[in-house]
KOLKE-235465 format. One record per residue (C-alpha): residue number from 1; x, y, z; residue in three letters. Coordinates in Angstrom, 1 decimal, m for minus. Each point is the difference from the previous one (the first is absolute). Last residue first. Example, Ala and Ser with C-alpha at 12.3 -4.5 7.8 and 13.67 -1.06 7.14 Angstrom:
REM KOLKE-235465
<r 2 <13.7 m1.1 7.1> SER>
<r 1 <m1.4 m3.4 0.7> ALA>
REM end
This chain:
REM KOLKE-235465
<r 457 <m6.9 38.1 14.0> LEU>
<r 456 <m1.3 m2.5 m2.2> GLN>
<r 455 <m0.5 1.7 m3.6> VAL>
<r 454 <m1.9 m1.7 m2.9> GLY>
<r 453 <1.0 0.9 m3.5> ASN>
<r 452 <m0.5 m3.5 m1.3> GLN>
<r 451 <m2.7 m0.6 2.4> GLU>
<r 450 <m1.4 m3.1 m1.5> GLN>
<r 449 <1.8 m1.1 m3.5> GLY>
<r 448 <1.5 m3.1 1.8> PRO>
<r 447 <m2.3 m1.2 2.9> TYR>
<r 446 <2.2 m2.5 2.1> ASP>
<r 445 <3.0 1.9 m0.6> GLU>
<r 444 <m1.6 3.3 0.5> GLN>
<r 443 <m1.3 m1.1 3.1> PHE>
<r 442 <3.0 m1.0 1.4> HIS>
<r 441 <2.0 3.0 m1.0> GLU>
<r 440 <m3.2 2.1 1.7> LEU>
<r 439 <0.9 m1.7 3.4> SER>
<r 438 <m2.4 m1.4 2.5> ARG>
<r 437 <m1.8 m2.1 m2.2> TYR>
<r 436 <m2.5 m2.3 1.7> LEU>
<r 435 <m1.9 m2.9 m1.7> ASN>
<r 434 <m3.1 m0.3 1.6> GLY>
<r 433 <m2.3 0.4 m3.3> ASP>
<r 432 <2.1 2.9 m0.6> ILE>
<r 431 <1.1 2.1 3.0> ASN>
<r 430 <1.9 2.7 m1.1> TRP>
<r 429 <2.4 2.6 1.6> LEU>
<r 428 <0.7 m1.8 3.3> PHE>
<r 427 <1.7 2.0 2.9> GLY>
<r 426 <3.0 1.5 0.9> GLN>
<r 425 <0.9 2.7 m2.7> PRO>
<r 424 <m3.4 1.1 m0.7> PHE>
<r 423 <0.4 3.1 m2.2> ASN>
<r 422 <m1.2 m1.2 m3.1> TYR>
<r 421 <0.0 1.9 m3.3> VAL>
<r 420 <m2.3 m0.5 m2.8> ASN>
<r 419 <1.5 m0.1 m3.6> SER>
<r 418 <m1.9 m2.7 m1.3> ASP>
<r 417 <m2.6 m3.0 0.6> LEU>
<r 416 <m2.3 m1.5 m2.5> TYR>
<r 415 <m2.4 m2.5 0.9> VAL>
<r 414 <m1.8 m1.8 m2.8> GLY>
<r 413 <0.9 m3.3 1.4> THR>
<r 412 <1.8 0.3 3.3> LEU>
<r 411 <1.2 m3.6 m0.2> GLY>
<r 410 <m1.1 m0.9 3.3> PRO>
<r 409 <m3.2 1.5 m0.5> ASN>
<r 408 <m2.7 m1.5 2.3> ASP>
<r 407 <1.0 2.8 2.8> LEU>
<r 406 <2.8 2.6 m0.2> PHE>
<r 405 <1.0 2.2 3.2> MET>
<r 404 <1.8 3.2 m1.1> PHE>
<r 403 <1.8 2.1 3.0> ILE>
<r 402 <0.4 m2.8 2.3> PRO>
<r 401 <m1.3 m0.5 3.5> TRP>
<r 400 <1.8 m1.3 3.3> ASN>
<r 399 <3.0 2.4 m0.2> LEU>
<r 398 <m2.2 3.3 0.4> ASP>
<r 397 <2.2 2.9 m0.8> ASP>
<r 396 <m1.7 1.1 m3.4> SER>
<r 395 <1.1 2.1 m3.0> ARG>
<r 394 <m0.9 m0.5 m3.4> PHE>
<r 393 <0.2 2.6 m2.9> TYR>
<r 392 <m2.0 m0.6 m3.2> ASN>
<r 391 <1.4 0.4 m3.5> ASP>
<r 390 <m1.6 m2.8 m1.5> TYR>
<r 389 <m2.9 m2.6 0.8> ILE>
<r 388 <m1.9 m1.0 m3.1> HIS>
<r 387 <m2.7 m2.9 0.0> LEU>
<r 386 <m0.8 m1.0 m3.6> GLY>
<r 385 <m2.7 m2.4 m0.4> ASP>
<r 384 <0.1 m1.5 3.6> PRO>
<r 383 <0.9 m3.6 0.4> GLY>
<r 382 <m0.7 m2.1 2.7> THR>
<r 381 <m0.6 2.7 2.3> HIS>
<r 380 <0.5 0.7 4.2> GLN>
<r 379 <1.8 3.1 m0.1> VAL>
<r 378 <1.3 1.6 3.0> ARG>
<r 377 <1.6 3.5 0.0> ILE>
<r 376 <1.8 1.2 3.0> LEU>
<r 375 <m0.6 m2.8 2.4> THR>
<r 374 <m1.1 0.8 3.6> GLU>
<r 373 <0.8 0.3 3.5> GLU>
<r 372 <2.4 3.4 m0.9> THR>
<r 371 <0.2 2.7 m2.1> ILE>
<r 370 <2.3 3.2 0.6> ASP>
<r 369 <0.0 0.2 m3.9> PHE>
<r 368 <m1.7 m0.6 m3.4> PHE>
<r 367 <0.4 2.7 m2.6> MET>
<r 366 <m1.6 m0.2 m3.4> ASN>
<r 365 <1.4 0.4 m3.6> ASN>
<r 364 <m2.2 m2.9 m1.7> HIS>
<r 363 <m2.5 m2.3 0.5> ILE>
<r 362 <m1.3 m0.9 m3.6> SER>
<r 361 <m3.0 m2.3 m0.8> MET>
<r 360 <m0.7 m1.1 m3.5> ASN>
<r 359 <m2.4 m2.8 0.4> GLU>
<r 358 <m0.7 m1.6 3.1> ILE>
<r 357 <m3.3 m2.9 0.5> TYR>
<r 356 <m0.3 m0.9 3.5> ASP>
<r 355 <1.9 m1.9 2.4> GLN>
<r 354 <1.2 3.1 2.6> ARG>
<r 353 <1.9 2.8 m0.2> ILE>
<r 352 <1.2 1.5 3.5> ARG>
<r 351 <1.8 3.3 0.1> ILE>
<r 350 <0.8 0.9 3.5> PHE>
<r 349 <0.0 m3.7 1.4> SER>
<r 348 <m1.0 m1.6 2.9> ASN>
<r 347 <m3.7 0.2 0.3> TYR>
<r 346 <m1.7 m3.1 1.4> GLU>
<r 345 <m3.3 0.7 1.5> GLN>
<r 344 <m1.3 2.9 2.6> PRO>
<r 343 <3.5 1.1 0.1> ALA>
<r 342 <2.3 m1.1 3.0> HIS>
<r 341 <2.1 2.8 1.5> GLY>
<r 340 <2.6 2.6 m1.7> SER>
<r 339 <m1.2 2.3 m2.5> LYS>
<r 338 <2.8 0.1 m2.4> ARG>
<r 337 <2.2 2.7 m0.9> GLY>
<r 336 <1.2 1.1 m3.3> HIS>
<r 335 <m1.6 0.0 m3.8> PHE>
<r 334 <0.6 2.8 m1.7> ARG>
<r 333 <m1.5 0.0 m3.9> ASN>
<r 332 <1.8 1.4 m3.1> ASN>
<r 331 <m1.8 m2.6 m2.1> ARG>
<r 330 <m2.8 m2.8 m0.1> ILE>
<r 329 <m1.1 m0.4 m3.8> ILE>
<r 328 <m2.9 m2.5 m0.9> ALA>
<r 327 <m0.4 m1.1 m3.4> ASN>
<r 326 <m2.4 m2.8 0.4> ILE>
<r 325 <m1.7 m1.4 3.3> THR>
<r 324 <m1.9 m3.0 0.4> GLY>
<r 323 <m2.4 m1.4 m2.5> ASN>
<r 322 <1.0 m3.6 m0.4> GLY>
<r 321 <m3.5 m1.4 0.3> ASN>
<r 320 <1.8 m2.8 2.6> PRO>
<r 319 <0.3 2.8 2.6> ASN>
<r 318 <1.8 m1.7 2.6> SER>
<r 317 <1.0 1.2 3.6> PRO>
<r 316 <m2.2 2.4 m0.6> SER>
<r 315 <m3.5 0.7 m0.9> ASN>
<r 314 <0.2 4.0 0.0> GLN>
<r 313 <3.5 m0.4 m1.8> ASP>
<r 312 <3.2 0.4 1.6> CYS>
<r 311 <3.0 2.5 0.2> ILE>
<r 310 <0.6 1.0 3.4> VAL>
<r 309 <1.7 3.4 0.6> ILE>
<r 308 <1.2 1.1 3.2> ALA>
<r 307 <m0.7 m3.0 2.3> ASP>
<r 306 <0.4 0.7 3.4> ARG>
<r 305 <0.0 3.6 1.1> VAL>
<r 304 <2.2 2.4 2.0> ASP>
<r 303 <1.4 1.9 m3.3> TYR>
<r 302 <m0.9 0.7 m3.5> PHE>
<r 301 <0.6 3.0 m2.1> ASP>
<r 300 <m1.5 0.4 m3.3> ASN>
<r 299 <1.7 1.3 m3.2> GLN>
<r 298 <m1.5 m2.6 m2.5> GLU>
<r 297 <m2.5 m2.5 m0.5> ILE>
<r 296 <m1.1 m0.1 m3.7> VAL>
<r 295 <m2.7 m2.5 m0.9> CYS>
<r 294 <m0.7 m0.7 m4.0> ASP>
<r 293 <m2.3 m2.8 0.3> ARG>
<r 292 <m1.7 m2.0 3.0> ASN>
<r 291 <m1.5 m3.0 m1.6> ALA>
<r 290 <m3.7 m0.5 m0.6> SER>
<r 289 <m3.0 m2.6 0.7> VAL>
<r 288 <1.0 m2.2 2.8> VAL>
<r 287 <2.5 2.7 1.5> ASN>
<r 286 <3.0 1.6 m0.6> GLY>
<r 285 <2.6 1.6 2.2> GLY>
<r 284 <1.1 2.6 2.7> PHE>
<r 283 <0.6 0.3 3.8> ALA>
<r 282 <1.2 3.0 1.4> ILE>
<r 281 <0.9 0.8 3.7> ALA>
<r 280 <0.3 m3.7 1.2> GLY>
<r 279 <m1.2 m0.9 3.6> ARG>
<r 278 <0.2 1.9 3.5> ASP>
<r 277 <0.7 3.3 m1.4> LEU>
<r 276 <1.7 2.9 1.7> ASP>
<r 275 <1.4 1.6 m3.3> TYR>
<r 274 <m0.9 0.6 m3.6> PHE>
<r 273 <1.1 3.5 m1.4> ARG>
<r 272 <m1.3 0.7 m3.5> ASN>
<r 271 <2.4 1.3 m2.8> ARG>
<r 270 <m1.7 m2.2 m2.8> ARG>
<r 269 <m2.6 m2.5 m1.0> ILE>
<r 268 <m0.9 0.3 m3.4> LEU>
<r 267 <m2.6 m2.5 m1.5> GLN>
<r 266 <m0.5 m0.4 m3.9> GLN>
<r 265 <m2.4 m2.8 m0.6> VAL>
<r 264 <m1.7 m1.9 3.3> GLY>
<r 263 <m0.5 m3.7 1.5> ALA>
<r 262 <0.5 1.1 3.5> LYS>
<r 261 <1.9 2.4 2.2> VAL>
<r 260 <m0.3 m0.7 3.6> LYS>
<r 259 <1.2 2.8 2.2> VAL>
<r 258 <0.6 m1.4 3.7> ASP>
<r 257 <m1.9 0.2 2.8> GLY>
<r 256 <1.1 m2.3 3.2> LEU>
<r 255 <0.4 3.1 2.5> GLY>
<r 254 <2.0 3.4 m0.3> GLY>
<r 253 <1.3 2.0 m3.1> HIS>
<r 252 <m0.8 0.8 m3.6> ILE>
<r 251 <1.2 3.7 m0.7> TRP>
<r 250 <m0.7 1.3 m3.5> ASN>
<r 249 <2.2 1.9 m2.5> TYR>
<r 248 <m1.2 m2.1 m3.0> GLU>
<r 247 <m2.8 m2.6 m0.8> PHE>
<r 246 <m1.0 0.5 m4.1> VAL>
<r 245 <m2.1 m2.8 m1.4> LEU>
<r 244 <m0.6 0.1 m3.9> TYR>
<r 243 <m2.0 m3.3 0.2> ASN>
<r 242 <m1.7 m0.6 3.8> SER>
<r 241 <m0.7 m3.6 m0.2> GLN>
<r 240 <0.0 m0.3 3.3> SER>
<r 239 <1.6 2.6 2.3> LEU>
<r 238 <m0.2 m1.0 3.9> TYR>
<r 237 <1.3 2.5 2.1> ALA>
<r 236 <1.0 m0.3 3.6> ASN>
<r 235 <m1.2 m3.5 m0.1> HIS>
<r 234 <m2.0 m2.7 1.3> ASP>
<r 233 <m0.3 m3.4 m1.4> ARG>
<r 232 <2.5 m1.3 2.6> MET>
<r 231 <m2.6 1.0 2.8> HIS>
<r 230 <m0.6 2.3 2.8> ASP>
<r 229 <2.3 3.0 m0.7> THR>
<r 228 <m1.5 1.4 m3.0> GLY>
<r 227 <1.3 3.7 0.3> ASN>
<r 226 <2.7 0.6 2.5> ASP>
<r 225 <1.3 3.3 m2.1> SER>
<r 224 <m0.5 1.6 m3.1> PHE>
<r 223 <1.1 3.6 m0.3> ASP>
<r 222 <m0.5 1.4 m3.5> CYS>
<r 221 <2.4 2.4 m2.1> TYR>
<r 220 <m1.4 m2.1 m3.3> ARG>
<r 219 <m2.7 m2.4 m1.3> ILE>
<r 218 <m0.7 0.3 m3.7> THR>
<r 217 <m2.7 m2.7 m1.6> LEU>
<r 216 <m0.4 0.0 m3.6> HIS>
<r 215 <m1.8 m3.3 m0.3> ASP>
<r 214 <m2.5 m1.5 2.5> ALA>
<r 213 <0.2 m2.8 2.7> LYS>
<r 212 <0.9 2.1 3.1> SER>
<r 211 <0.1 m1.1 3.8> TYR>
<r 210 <1.6 3.0 2.4> ILE>
<r 209 <0.8 m0.6 3.3> GLY>
<r 208 <m1.3 m3.2 0.3> SER>
<r 207 <m2.2 m2.9 1.3> SER>
<r 206 <m0.8 m2.9 m2.3> ASP>
<r 205 <m3.0 m1.9 0.5> GLN>
<r 204 <1.2 m3.6 0.1> HIS>
<r 203 <0.8 m0.4 3.5> PRO>
<r 202 <m3.4 0.7 1.2> ASP>
<r 201 <0.4 2.5 2.7> ALA>
<r 200 <1.8 m0.5 3.2> GLY>
<r 199 <1.6 3.6 m0.1> VAL>
<r 198 <m0.8 2.1 m2.9> THR>
<r 197 <2.9 2.6 m1.6> HIS>
<r 196 <0.3 3.5 m0.8> ASN>
<r 195 <2.8 1.2 2.7> ASN>
<r 194 <1.3 2.8 m2.3> ARG>
<r 193 <m0.9 2.0 m3.2> ILE>
<r 192 <1.9 3.6 0.2> VAL>
<r 191 <m0.7 1.6 m3.2> CYS>
<r 190 <2.6 2.3 m1.8> ASN>
<r 189 <m1.4 m1.1 m3.3> GLU>
<r 188 <m2.2 m2.8 m1.6> VAL>
<r 187 <m0.8 0.5 m3.7> LEU>
<r 186 <m2.4 m2.3 m1.6> LEU>
<r 185 <m0.1 0.2 m4.1> TYR>
<r 184 <m2.0 m3.1 0.0> THR>
<r 183 <m3.1 m0.9 2.2> ALA>
<r 182 <m0.4 m3.8 m0.5> PHE>
<r 181 <m0.6 m1.4 3.5> HIS>
<r 180 <1.9 2.3 2.5> ASN>
<r 179 <m0.1 m0.7 3.8> SER>
<r 178 <1.8 2.7 1.9> ILE>
<r 177 <0.6 m0.3 4.1> GLY>
<r 176 <m1.0 m3.5 m0.2> GLN>
<r 175 <m1.5 m1.5 3.3> LYS>
<r 174 <m0.2 3.3 1.4> THR>
<r 173 <2.4 1.4 3.1> GLU>
<r 172 <1.6 2.9 m1.7> GLU>
<r 171 <m0.5 2.2 m3.0> ILE>
<r 170 <1.8 3.3 0.3> LEU>
<r 169 <m0.4 2.0 m3.5> LEU>
<r 168 <2.6 2.6 m1.3> ASP>
<r 167 <m1.1 m0.6 m3.7> ARG>
<r 166 <m2.2 m2.3 m1.8> PHE>
<r 165 <m0.8 0.4 m3.7> THR>
<r 164 <m2.3 m1.5 m2.3> ILE>
<r 163 <0.5 0.2 m3.8> ASN>
<r 162 <m2.5 m2.8 m1.1> ASN>
<r 161 <m2.6 m2.3 1.1> ILE>
<r 160 <m2.0 m1.6 m2.4> GLU>
<r 159 <m2.8 m2.3 m0.4> GLY>
<r 158 <m0.4 m3.0 m2.9> GLN>
<r 157 <m0.8 m2.3 2.8> GLU>
<r 156 <m0.2 1.9 3.4> ALA>
<r 155 <3.2 2.2 1.0> CYS>
<r 154 <0.8 m0.1 3.6> TYR>
<r 153 <2.1 2.1 2.1> LEU>
<r 152 <0.0 m0.4 3.7> ARG>
<r 151 <1.4 2.3 2.8> ILE>
<r 150 <0.4 m1.0 3.7> GLY>
<r 149 <m1.4 m3.7 m0.5> LEU>
<r 148 <m1.9 m0.8 3.3> PRO>
<r 147 <1.0 m1.9 3.0> ARG>
<r 146 <m1.5 m3.4 1.4> ASN>
<r 145 <2.9 m1.6 2.0> SER>
<r 144 <1.8 3.1 0.9> SER>
<r 143 <m3.3 1.2 1.8> PRO>
<r 142 <m1.4 2.9 m1.4> SER>
<r 141 <1.6 3.6 1.2> THR>
<r 140 <0.6 1.0 m3.4> THR>
<r 139 <2.3 2.1 m2.3> THR>
<r 138 <0.2 2.6 m2.7> LEU>
<r 137 <1.7 3.4 0.6> HIS>
<r 136 <m0.3 2.4 m2.7> LEU>
<r 135 <2.6 2.7 m1.8> GLY>
<r 134 <m0.7 m0.9 m3.5> THR>
<r 133 <m2.4 m1.5 m2.6> VAL>
<r 132 <0.2 0.7 m3.5> THR>
<r 131 <m2.4 m0.6 m3.0> ILE>
<r 130 <0.7 m0.6 m3.6> ASN>
<r 129 <m2.2 m2.9 m1.0> GLU>
<r 128 <m3.1 m2.1 0.7> CYS>
<r 127 <m1.1 m0.7 m3.7> VAL>
<r 126 <m4.0 m0.6 m0.4> GLU>
<r 125 <m1.4 m2.7 m2.5> PRO>
<r 124 <0.8 m2.0 1.7> THR>
<r 123 <1.0 m0.1 3.7> ASP>
<r 122 <2.8 1.2 2.1> GLY>
<r 121 <m0.1 0.1 3.5> TYR>
<r 120 <2.3 1.7 2.7> PHE>
<r 119 <m0.8 m0.5 3.7> TYR>
<r 118 <1.2 1.2 3.1> MET>
<r 117 <m0.1 m1.2 3.7> ILE>
<r 116 <m0.8 m3.8 m1.4> ARG>
<r 115 <m2.2 m2.9 0.9> ASP>
<r 114 <0.0 m3.0 m2.1> GLN>
<r 113 <1.0 m2.5 2.7> ALA>
<r 112 <m2.1 1.2 2.1> SER>
<r 111 <1.0 2.4 2.9> ALA>
<r 110 <m0.7 0.0 3.8> THR>
<r 109 <m0.5 3.5 1.3> GLY>
<r 108 <1.5 3.2 m1.0> ASN>
<r 107 <1.5 1.4 m2.9> HIS>
<r 106 <2.3 3.0 0.7> ARG>
<r 105 <0.2 3.0 m2.4> ILE>
<r 104 <2.7 2.1 1.5> MET>
<r 103 <0.7 3.8 m1.3> PRO>
<r 102 <3.8 0.2 0.0> ARG>
<r 101 <1.6 1.6 2.7> VAL>
<r 100 <0.0 4.0 0.6> GLY>
<r 99 <m0.9 2.8 m2.0> VAL>
<r 98 <m3.3 0.8 m2.1> GLY>
<r 97 <m0.9 m1.7 m3.2> TYR>
<r 96 <0.5 m3.7 m1.3> ALA>
<r 95 <m0.4 m1.4 m3.2> ASP>
<r 94 <m2.4 m2.2 m3.0> ILE>
<r 93 <1.0 1.6 m3.1> ARG>
<r 92 <m2.0 m0.1 m3.4> THR>
<r 91 <0.0 m1.0 m3.6> GLY>
<r 90 <m2.5 m2.4 0.2> ASN>
<r 89 <m2.1 0.1 3.0> ALA>
<r 88 <m2.9 m1.5 m1.6> HIS>
<r 87 <1.6 m2.8 m1.6> SER>
<r 86 <0.0 m1.7 3.5> ASP>
<r 85 <1.0 0.6 3.4> ILE>
<r 84 <m1.5 m1.4 3.3> ILE>
<r 83 <1.3 0.8 3.0> ILE>
<r 82 <m1.3 m2.9 2.1> THR>
<r 81 <m2.4 0.3 3.1> GLU>
<r 80 <0.6 m2.0 3.2> MET>
<r 79 <1.2 3.3 1.8> THR>
<r 78 <2.3 1.6 2.9> ASP>
<r 77 <0.8 3.2 m2.2> TRP>
<r 76 <3.1 1.8 1.8> VAL>
<r 75 <0.8 3.8 m0.6> ASP>
<r 74 <3.5 1.1 0.8> ARG>
<r 73 <0.0 1.4 m3.6> ARG>
<r 72 <m3.4 0.8 m1.8> LYS>
<r 71 <m0.6 m1.9 m3.2> PHE>
<r 70 <m0.4 1.4 m3.1> ARG>
<r 69 <m1.5 m1.0 m3.2> LEU>
<r 68 <1.2 2.1 m3.1> ARG>
<r 67 <m1.4 1.0 m3.4> ASP>
<r 66 <2.0 0.1 m2.9> GLY>
<r 65 <m2.1 m2.6 m2.3> PRO>
<r 64 <m3.6 0.7 1.1> MET>
<r 63 <m1.4 m1.8 3.8> MET>
<r 62 <m3.6 m1.2 0.2> ASN>
<r 61 <0.3 m3.7 1.0> GLN>
<r 60 <3.0 1.0 2.4> LEU>
<r 59 <m1.9 2.3 1.6> VAL>
<r 58 <m2.5 m2.5 1.1> ASN>
<r 57 <2.9 m2.3 0.9> ASN>
<r 56 <1.3 3.1 2.6> ALA>
<r 55 <m3.8 0.0 1.5> ALA>
<r 54 <0.2 m3.8 0.8> SER>
<r 53 <3.7 0.6 1.4> ILE>
<r 52 <m1.5 2.6 2.5> THR>
<r 51 <0.4 3.5 0.8> GLN>
<r 50 <m0.9 3.1 m2.6> LYS>
<r 49 <2.2 2.7 0.1> PRO>
<r 48 <m1.3 3.6 0.3> GLY>
<r 47 <m2.0 2.6 m1.9> SER>
<r 46 <m2.2 2.9 0.4> ARG>
<r 45 <0.9 1.3 3.6> GLY>
<r 44 <3.9 m0.6 m0.5> ASP>
<r 43 <m0.2 m3.7 1.2> TRP>
<r 42 <3.5 m1.5 m0.3> GLU>
<r 41 <2.0 m1.3 m3.1> PRO>
<r 40 <m2.7 1.4 m2.3> ALA>
<r 39 <m1.9 m1.7 m2.9> LEU>
<r 38 <m1.4 m2.8 1.6> GLY>
<r 37 <m3.8 0.8 m0.1> ASN>
<r 36 <m0.8 0.1 3.4> TYR>
<r 35 <m2.6 m2.4 1.5> SER>
<r 34 <2.4 m3.0 0.0> ASP>
<r 33 <1.5 2.1 2.6> SER>
<r 32 <3.5 0.6 0.7> GLY>
<r 31 <2.2 1.0 3.3> ILE>
<r 30 <1.7 m2.9 1.0> SER>
<r 29 <m1.1 m2.7 m2.6> ASN>
<r 28 <1.6 2.3 m2.8> SER>
<r 27 <m0.5 m0.2 m3.7> ILE>
<r 26 <0.5 2.8 m2.5> TYR>
<r 25 <m1.0 0.3 m3.6> TYR>
<r 24 <2.7 1.7 m2.3> SER>
<r 23 <m1.5 1.4 m3.3> THR>
<r 22 <1.7 0.5 m3.2> GLN>
<r 21 <m1.1 2.2 m2.8> ALA>
<r 20 <1.1 m1.0 m3.5> ASN>
<r 19 <m3.4 0.0 m1.6> ALA>
<r 18 <m1.0 3.6 1.7> ALA>
<r 17 <3.3 1.4 m1.3> VAL>
<r 16 <m0.5 m1.5 m3.3> ILE>
<r 15 <m3.5 1.6 0.1> LEU>
<r 14 <1.0 3.4 1.2> LEU>
<r 13 <2.6 0.1 m2.8> ALA>
<r 12 <m2.7 m0.8 m2.7> VAL>
<r 11 <m2.3 2.8 1.5> PHE>
<r 10 <2.9 2.4 m0.1> MET>
<r 9 <0.5 m0.7 m3.7> PHE>
<r 8 <m3.5 0.4 m1.1> LEU>
<r 7 <0.0 3.3 1.9> TRP>
<r 6 <3.4 1.3 m1.7> PHE>
<r 5 <m1.8 m1.3 m3.5> LEU>
<r 4 <m3.1 1.8 0.6> LYS>
<r 3 <1.8 3.2 0.9> LYS>
<r 2 <2.2 m0.5 m3.2> ARG>
<r 1 <m3.3 0.0 m2.2> MET>
REM end
């Protein structure tokens, strides 16, 4: 009886091991062949790597959870084929093997509007989920006016894409580095996303480093540079209706592209470095459908930019539907230095609030210093519903620009100032609809109740 139980146990154990076996499949353009089985990194007499993107797609249709598809480092694939990933690849990993630079997958030829280098697709009733892509280089030789998307994630009606991770990717010279439509729980980490834009293309087709319209998006430790440099609709990152967003520890620099956050709920933008930007650094607000709610912008560093933060709706300068921005906190940031020269359009303040609905916004514990050629905070609003500006430190040496500029609101309706420190002994502290104030005392006389605990150095 014990012997039978022993062999039964061994049989079950073997079944468990077989069920959890993980297979690595190898792809090499330099030493592979599609006649090989793909089960070894180089030909060993029985197995060897496959060669083409077509072969890689066939593997992706037959993978099991835990399997890996591995591209050989230093190899280059010049191709018009797209890597296609759907529910057959659930629970798998796509990465690199060997030594040297990332394997390069390079789209060649003129691209159509829907061409992409890598494509994630979710369709009902299948769910595409739990896939990691790491260590690849995606680029193109296509003309700058007809570039493909780098990575596109798209859910058909009632389809789902969940829990996708992109790590240590280099994506460059595409139309959009990552284009995400409705894939949730997406993590983009330690990626370099640069020079993604189109030149001379339809200006209504946005180009950007990353475009995302989905919930539970996390972007961290990434380097965004020179994305979206052809048109004012272009951005380093365009995050539309992205609820539960975390954007942290990133570097954003070069070109016109800002980070645009539109019509979402619970967004955290923290500990990023924005520099060398010809346009604003962050723009957030509502659209014609929804307000932007519960956004926190904290512990960021802004220098050599024009507008650092712009609060305005998608259809600004005026949103009659009252969506706007509700419950926003801007705190513990550093604003210093301004990029000299002329911006593509008028940018002349570090925080700029335009004439859209504002409810319960707090700007506090920030430092503004070493700033010239612009106002530090510019508010063009007839009456926000609670704009609180307190406990900030302001320093400027430019006598031609005031620290604050308030337009269309001579009574400062809905604005509350207190406990700010002004280190600006020579210039104007406030410009309120053309009325200039050099001293805190003079301002307090005209606006009793404002800046009761303010300090002018």
